[in-house]
Backbone bond lengths (Angstrom), bond angles and torsions (degrees), N, CA, C in turn:
res aa  C-N    CA-C-N  psi(-1)  N-CA   C-N-CA  omega(-1)  CA-C   N-CA-C  phi
1 X - - - 1.444 - - 1.526 110.38 -
2 X 1.322 116.87 -41.25 1.455 120.79 178.41 1.512 111.63 -59.13
3 X 1.344 115.43 -34.36 1.461 120.65 178.94 1.528 111.08 -64.87
4 X 1.328 116.73 -40.75 1.469 120.79 177.98 1.526 109.46 -59.81
5 X 1.321 115.99 -47.66 1.469 119.95 -179.55 1.525 111.38 -62.47
6 X 1.336 116.27 -40.63 1.462 119.97 178.93 1.523 110.74 -59.60
7 X 1.351 116.75 -47.99 1.460 120.08 -178.11 1.524 111.91 -68.18
8 X 1.333 117.04 -36.69 1.464 119.18 176.33 1.522 110.47 -62.81
9 X 1.313 116.37 -45.62 1.460 120.34 178.50 1.514 111.63 -61.48
10 X 1.327 116.88 -42.96 1.463 120.82 179.23 1.524 110.74 -63.61
11 X 1.333 117.02 -40.41 1.466 120.67 179.71 1.523 110.97 -63.52
12 X 1.319 116.35 -41.68 1.458 120.48 -179.37 1.523 110.55 -67.49
13 X 1.320 116.68 -45.42 1.461 120.83 -178.09 1.525 111.43 -65.83
14 X 1.328 117.27 -39.51 1.466 121.15 -177.10 1.524 112.72 -75.04
15 X 1.315 118.06 -12.35 1.462 119.79 179.51 1.512 111.56 66.26
16 X 1.302 116.56 70.40 1.461 122.03 -176.77 1.520 111.51 -53.64
17 X 1.299 115.97 155.60 1.462 122.26 179.85 1.523 110.09 -65.87
18 X 1.317 114.39 152.16 1.453 121.07 -178.63 1.520 111.82 -83.99
19 X 1.329 117.25 -25.70 1.463 121.63 -177.21 1.523 109.82 -125.89
20 X 1.341 116.90 153.39 1.465 119.64 174.59 1.531 109.57 -58.70
21 X 1.323 116.41 145.83 1.465 120.42 -175.33 1.523 113.99 -88.88
22 X 1.314 118.00 -25.58 1.462 120.39 -176.15 1.523 110.02 -125.70
23 X 1.323 115.48 165.34 1.469 119.71 176.70 1.525 110.46 -62.43
24 X 1.319 117.33 -37.71 1.468 121.07 178.97 1.531 110.35 -63.15
25 X 1.322 117.20 -40.85 1.463 120.47 178.45 1.529 111.00 -66.75
26 X 1.337 116.95 -37.31 1.469 120.38 176.83 1.525 110.41 -62.46
27 X 1.344 116.24 -44.53 1.469 120.38 -179.83 1.522 110.91 -64.07
28 X 1.333 116.00 -42.06 1.463 120.17 179.59 1.523 110.58 -63.05
29 X 1.339 116.94 -46.77 1.460 120.35 179.59 1.525 110.73 -61.83
30 X 1.328 117.88 -43.21 1.470 121.09 178.94 1.521 111.42 -60.45
31 X 1.327 116.90 -41.65 1.468 120.93 178.20 1.528 110.58 -64.71
32 X 1.331 117.02 -40.53 1.464 120.60 178.65 1.525 111.15 -65.83
33 X 1.340 117.51 -38.08 1.461 121.32 177.85 1.528 109.89 -65.57
34 X 1.335 117.28 -45.42 1.472 120.58 177.85 1.520 110.80 -57.94
35 X 1.336 116.36 -43.85 1.465 120.43 179.42 1.529 110.59 -64.41
36 X 1.335 117.47 -42.52 1.464 121.36 -179.99 1.529 110.96 -61.56
37 X 1.326 116.95 -39.53 1.466 120.71 177.81 1.523 110.22 -65.72
38 X 1.318 117.46 -43.78 1.468 120.99 178.62 1.527 110.95 -62.70
39 X 1.327 117.03 -39.76 1.468 121.10 -178.48 1.523 111.00 -64.67
40 X 1.341 117.75 -46.19 1.467 118.69 -177.97 1.529 111.17 -69.74
41 X 1.335 117.32 -34.39 1.466 119.32 177.59 1.524 111.09 -66.72
42 X 1.327 117.26 -34.90 1.467 120.71 177.05 1.528 110.58 -71.29
43 X 1.324 116.60 -37.96 1.465 121.86 -178.64 1.525 111.15 -70.79
44 X 1.337 116.59 -39.69 1.464 121.60 -178.44 1.527 109.74 -144.74
45 X 1.338 117.69 90.48 1.469 120.76 -178.69 1.535 114.09 -57.12
46 X 1.339 117.66 -22.84 1.467 119.26 -179.73 1.533 112.33 -69.45
47 X 1.329 118.37 -9.82 1.469 122.16 176.96 1.532 111.13 -67.14
48 X 1.322 116.56 -19.71 1.468 121.12 -177.68 1.524 111.97 -54.81
49 X 1.333 117.03 -34.41 1.475 119.34 -179.17 1.523 111.82 -61.28
50 X 1.335 117.87 -32.27 1.464 119.77 177.73 1.529 110.82 -71.91
51 X 1.326 116.95 -39.79 1.468 119.48 176.54 1.530 110.55 -64.43
52 X 1.333 117.07 -35.89 1.466 121.52 -178.61 1.529 113.22 -76.77
53 X 1.337 117.31 -40.90 1.461 121.15 -168.54 1.525 115.45 -99.69
54 X 1.324 118.38 -19.31 1.465 119.21 -177.27 1.527 110.05 -74.44
55 X 1.330 115.94 152.80 1.462 120.39 177.57 1.526 110.21 -70.82
56 X 1.320 115.78 -33.92 1.461 121.01 179.46 1.510 110.49 -161.77
57 X 1.327 115.42 172.22 1.461 119.47 178.98 1.523 110.01 -157.73
58 X 1.325 114.37 159.10 1.463 122.20 174.30 1.520 107.28 -123.61
59 X 1.325 116.06 138.78 1.463 121.41 177.25 1.521 107.77 -124.74
60 X 1.320 116.00 121.49 1.463 122.65 175.55 1.523 106.10 -109.96
61 X 1.333 117.85 102.46 1.462 121.22 -169.32 1.522 115.68 -76.21
62 X 1.318 117.96 -17.54 1.462 118.72 -178.96 1.524 109.51 -151.79
63 X 1.325 114.97 98.46 1.455 120.59 174.94 1.520 106.96 -102.59
64 X 1.313 115.92 124.49 1.463 121.25 176.82 1.519 107.66 -92.64
65 X 1.328 114.97 128.01 1.460 120.44 -179.41 1.516 107.71 -126.33
66 X 1.313 116.39 128.17 1.455 120.56 179.28 1.506 110.51 -143.65
67 X 1.324 115.34 159.28 1.454 119.36 179.48 1.517 110.38 -150.41
68 X 1.280 114.41 136.61 1.458 122.93 168.75 1.518 103.99 -144.79
69 X 1.304 117.32 90.80 1.456 127.87 -170.46 1.535 109.47 73.92
70 X 1.341 118.48 -62.21 1.464 122.10 176.27 1.522 108.04 -103.08
71 X 1.318 117.03 136.53 1.455 120.73 -179.34 1.518 111.85 -95.87
72 X 1.321 115.54 151.64 1.462 121.39 177.49 1.521 108.75 -146.21
73 X 1.317 115.71 149.03 1.462 121.53 176.08 1.520 108.05 -142.42
74 X 1.339 115.65 147.52 1.461 119.95 179.90 1.526 108.94 -154.43
75 X 1.334 115.72 141.60 1.453 120.52 176.08 1.516 111.36 -163.74
76 X 1.323 115.68 163.90 1.464 122.78 179.93 1.523 108.56 -126.48
77 X 1.336 116.23 148.34 1.449 119.52 178.94 1.516 112.37 -155.00
78 X 1.325 114.45 -173.18 1.464 122.04 -179.77 1.524 109.66 -112.12
79 X 1.338 115.49 151.06 1.458 122.52 179.90 1.526 108.31 -118.56
80 X 1.335 115.74 132.22 1.463 122.30 -178.27 1.526 110.18 -119.82
81 X 1.333 115.27 139.63 1.456 122.86 174.83 1.517 107.02 -125.07
82 X 1.330 115.91 122.40 1.465 120.73 -176.86 1.540 110.61 51.04
83 X 1.325 115.32 43.20 1.474 124.93 176.22 1.534 114.49 68.20
84 X 1.333 117.62 13.38 1.465 122.43 177.67 1.531 109.28 -114.47
85 X 1.336 116.32 136.60 1.457 120.99 177.15 1.528 109.33 -62.72
86 X 1.353 116.36 124.05 1.467 120.35 179.20 1.527 112.48 -120.95
87 X 1.332 117.34 -9.03 1.455 117.88 179.97 1.508 113.86 172.99
88 X 1.324 112.61 -171.68 1.464 121.86 -178.52 1.521 108.52 -125.23
89 X 1.311 115.79 155.88 1.452 120.42 177.04 1.520 110.08 -138.85
90 X 1.317 115.59 150.16 1.460 120.63 168.99 1.517 107.49 -121.94
91 X 1.327 114.93 147.96 1.455 121.78 177.48 1.516 107.63 -121.15
92 X 1.332 115.62 135.09 1.454 122.52 174.80 1.519 107.50 -131.91
93 X 1.325 116.24 138.22 1.462 120.65 179.27 1.523 108.91 -142.31
94 X 1.308 115.93 132.65 1.461 122.67 174.03 1.520 106.47 -119.03
95 X 1.331 117.07 133.68 1.459 119.85 179.22 1.518 109.94 -132.38
96 X 1.320 115.32 146.89 1.458 121.27 179.65 1.513 110.86 -93.82
97 X 1.293 115.62 -172.49 1.456 120.53 -179.85 1.514 110.75 93.11
98 X 1.292 115.70 160.56 1.457 121.21 -179.34 1.527 108.42 -83.50
99 X 1.314 116.14 118.57 1.464 120.52 178.24 1.517 109.66 -154.32
100 X 1.328 115.48 162.62 1.453 121.48 -179.05 1.524 108.00 -152.78
101 X 1.314 116.96 138.75 1.458 120.48 176.32 1.511 111.45 137.80
102 X 1.315 115.20 -175.66 1.448 120.04 179.79 1.514 111.07 -165.91
103 X 1.315 116.28 154.88 1.454 121.38 177.38 1.525 109.22 -166.48
104 X 1.311 114.83 168.09 1.461 122.32 172.44 1.518 107.60 -112.91
105 X 1.320 116.29 145.39 1.454 119.63 173.53 1.521 109.48 -149.34
106 X 1.326 115.48 165.78 1.462 122.92 177.41 1.527 107.88 -107.46
107 X 1.335 115.87 147.21 1.460 119.85 178.43 1.523 109.03 -130.55
108 X 1.331 114.88 136.03 1.464 123.03 -177.96 1.525 107.23 -125.02
109 X 1.329 117.10 122.54 1.464 121.72 -178.64 1.527 107.91 -119.63
110 X 1.323 116.30 122.45 1.466 121.64 -179.99 1.530 109.06 -109.53
111 X 1.331 116.02 135.90 1.461 122.60 -178.73 1.521 108.42 -109.69
112 X 1.328 115.79 124.08 1.457 121.38 -174.03 1.524 112.77 -63.11
113 X 1.333 117.29 -42.50 1.464 118.96 -177.80 1.528 111.08 -144.83
114 X 1.317 115.90 179.60 1.469 122.25 -176.33 1.522 111.85 -58.90
115 X 1.322 117.18 -42.36 1.457 120.84 -178.81 1.538 111.29 -59.82
116 X 1.319 116.90 -41.04 1.465 120.58 -179.87 1.527 111.12 -66.49
117 X 1.323 117.17 -42.50 1.464 120.45 178.05 1.528 110.56 -67.66
118 X 1.322 117.75 -40.60 1.467 120.68 179.34 1.526 111.50 -60.46
119 X 1.346 117.59 -38.30 1.469 120.79 176.79 1.528 110.08 -60.58
120 X 1.328 116.11 -40.84 1.465 121.28 -179.97 1.528 110.67 -64.98
121 X 1.329 116.42 -38.21 1.467 121.44 -175.88 1.529 113.67 -80.86
122 X 1.324 118.64 -9.00 1.465 121.52 -175.54 1.518 114.24 -65.30
123 X 1.268 119.39 -19.96 1.468 120.85 -176.79 1.505 109.16 152.07
124 X 1.333 116.23 -120.26 1.459 119.42 177.47 1.514 108.91 -83.34
125 X 1.310 115.32 127.54 1.458 123.26 -178.31 1.520 106.53 -123.76
126 X 1.325 117.81 130.71 1.462 121.39 -177.21 1.516 109.87 -126.79
127 X 1.340 115.81 134.34 1.461 119.95 173.37 1.522 108.85 -77.75
128 X 1.327 116.73 142.49 1.460 121.15 178.12 1.526 109.75 -72.72
129 X 1.316 115.72 164.45 1.465 121.18 -178.53 1.527 111.56 -62.27
130 X 1.331 117.80 -25.24 1.463 120.69 -178.00 1.531 113.40 -85.03
131 X 1.320 117.94 -10.49 1.463 121.12 -176.44 1.523 110.22 -69.37
132 X 1.319 116.02 132.19 1.461 121.72 -179.71 1.520 109.85 -122.69
133 X 1.330 115.30 148.62 1.460 121.33 173.52 1.519 107.62 -103.34
134 X 1.310 116.24 149.72 1.452 121.94 176.97 1.516 108.35 -96.50
135 X 1.329 116.25 129.68 1.462 120.34 176.33 1.522 108.14 -71.30
136 X 1.322 116.40 122.87 1.464 121.16 -176.67 1.524 110.41 -72.90
137 X 1.305 115.34 125.11 1.461 122.91 172.02 1.523 106.25 -155.59
138 X 1.275 116.87 164.64 1.456 121.60 -171.26 1.526 113.18 -50.14
139 X 1.330 115.77 124.64 1.450 122.67 174.78 1.514 116.34 85.29
140 X 1.322 118.63 -9.35 1.466 121.37 -176.60 1.522 111.74 -65.13
141 X 1.316 118.18 -41.96 1.469 121.24 -176.67 1.525 111.92 -63.61
142 X 1.330 117.46 -26.37 1.460 120.62 179.69 1.525 110.93 -64.03
143 X 1.340 117.03 -29.47 1.462 121.52 -178.04 1.525 112.58 -98.50
144 X 1.307 117.99 -13.04 1.471 122.00 -175.74 1.523 110.68 -78.75
145 X 1.329 115.14 158.08 1.458 120.48 177.64 1.529 108.97 -146.28
146 X 1.323 115.36 171.34 1.460 121.23 178.51 1.529 109.85 -72.64
147 X 1.324 115.56 145.26 1.467 122.09 172.26 1.521 106.15 -129.29
148 X 1.318 116.38 119.13 1.457 119.85 -178.24 1.513 112.88 62.69
149 X 1.330 116.91 29.26 1.461 121.33 177.40 1.513 115.54 87.84
150 X 1.348 117.41 -1.31 1.462 120.11 178.31 1.524 110.61 -131.01
151 X 1.316 114.81 153.64 1.466 122.57 170.51 1.522 105.73 -130.11
152 X 1.328 116.69 130.17 1.460 121.12 -174.46 1.518 109.66 -125.12
153 X 1.335 114.89 133.20 1.461 121.85 177.62 1.521 108.70 -125.73
154 X 1.329 115.89 145.49 1.459 121.15 175.36 1.518 108.97 -125.00
155 X 1.315 115.27 150.36 1.457 121.22 179.05 1.521 107.61 -141.81
156 X 1.338 115.87 114.41 1.464 120.75 -179.20 1.522 109.79 -74.07
157 X 1.334 115.79 143.78 1.461 120.30 177.22 1.519 111.55 -68.10
158 X 1.326 116.38 -36.38 1.464 119.88 178.87 1.509 108.70 -133.31
159 X 1.293 115.55 138.51 1.451 119.98 176.49 1.514 112.66 73.90
160 X 1.306 114.54 179.19 1.452 121.97 -178.86 1.515 109.33 -93.15
161 X 1.300 116.51 134.89 1.461 121.02 177.00 1.515 107.55 -115.87
162 X 1.313 116.66 123.79 1.457 120.64 179.56 1.525 109.16 -72.71
163 X 1.332 116.19 168.86 1.460 119.62 174.46 1.523 107.97 -52.29
164 X 1.324 116.95 142.59 1.462 120.05 -172.44 1.514 111.67 -129.95
165 X 1.317 115.17 148.17 1.457 121.49 175.12 1.524 109.34 -74.38
166 X 1.317 116.39 136.87 1.460 121.98 178.34 1.521 111.16 -103.87
167 X 1.327 116.77 3.95 1.456 121.06 -178.47 1.518 111.57 -52.78
168 X 1.318 115.49 131.98 1.455 120.32 178.32 1.511 114.85 87.93
169 X 1.318 118.34 -7.50 1.465 118.87 176.20 1.527 108.10 -67.30
170 X 1.335 115.65 126.78 1.467 121.24 178.87 1.514 108.79 -116.08
171 X 1.319 115.36 132.63 1.459 121.75 -178.43 1.518 110.11 -115.84
172 X 1.317 115.45 142.92 1.468 122.12 171.09 1.518 106.91 -121.31
173 X 1.315 115.84 143.16 1.460 122.25 -177.24 1.521 109.73 -117.73
174 X 1.322 116.46 139.84 1.467 122.84 172.52 1.520 107.28 -130.81
175 X 1.332 118.46 128.26 1.464 120.72 -179.34 1.525 111.97 -65.96
176 X 1.315 114.95 148.01 1.464 122.16 176.73 1.521 108.66 -76.43
177 X 1.312 116.03 132.19 1.458 121.94 176.73 1.522 107.34 -133.07
178 X 1.345 117.89 101.98 1.466 119.81 -177.41 1.522 113.02 -63.56
179 X 1.323 117.47 -18.57 1.465 120.90 -178.78 1.526 113.33 -99.27
180 X 1.334 116.75 5.95 1.466 119.52 -178.49 1.522 109.98 -66.28
181 X 1.323 117.03 139.03 1.465 119.65 178.30 1.524 110.75 -68.65
182 X 1.321 116.02 159.80 1.454 120.29 175.22 1.521 107.44 -59.66
183 X 1.310 116.13 143.03 1.465 124.61 -176.26 1.527 111.87 69.61
184 X 1.319 117.23 21.44 1.459 122.91 174.84 1.523 108.87 -60.22
185 X 1.309 117.83 130.84 1.455 122.90 177.66 1.523 108.56 -111.72
186 X 1.355 117.75 103.74 1.457 120.05 -177.52 1.521 112.84 -66.63
187 X 1.331 117.79 -13.79 1.459 120.88 -178.88 1.525 112.59 -95.58
188 X 1.332 116.60 -3.10 1.468 120.21 -179.91 1.522 109.48 -73.61
189 X 1.337 117.47 148.09 1.467 119.47 177.32 1.527 110.66 -63.41
190 X 1.314 115.45 148.36 1.469 120.46 -179.49 1.523 110.25 -65.57
191 X 1.328 115.58 143.70 1.473 120.85 177.29 1.519 108.78 -71.00
192 X 1.321 116.22 145.84 1.479 120.03 -179.70 1.489 110.53 -108.67
């Protein structure tokens, strides 16, 4: 468990890349996103309305969360606009308080309209301390709605995860470029 916390802390401190670095990593992430979408649709078929009606969405298929006194979480995912891949996102979260443990979970963020998605894509995007995610389980999405232009669902890989605070989650966005060379760094300064 200590090893998980060490690697999570190192990932957060090192500022992980926003986009996969190689074609193989892109393919792996895409497969994980497809699987995450299939899993949540099987768990709660009423989630389909968000995939159908939202202007865009982000799926982070594997967020690692660990804590040893201070908690940290980190994950990478894909961002879709009008059902087309438009980029990648990473999420980092640091939380205080005395806690211990670790788990993996999936996070699904739906954007009601273009303005909400554009805010997410502008650069660093942070959820407020009051923002909550809904734990995905059968029928929950039928009753859920957007708050502040977003609707967020989480699904734990193991066990039941209660609704969770998203306060402090920070997202970075990198646009998708199908022609980017391997080891493309979307955060590097433009060549002159």
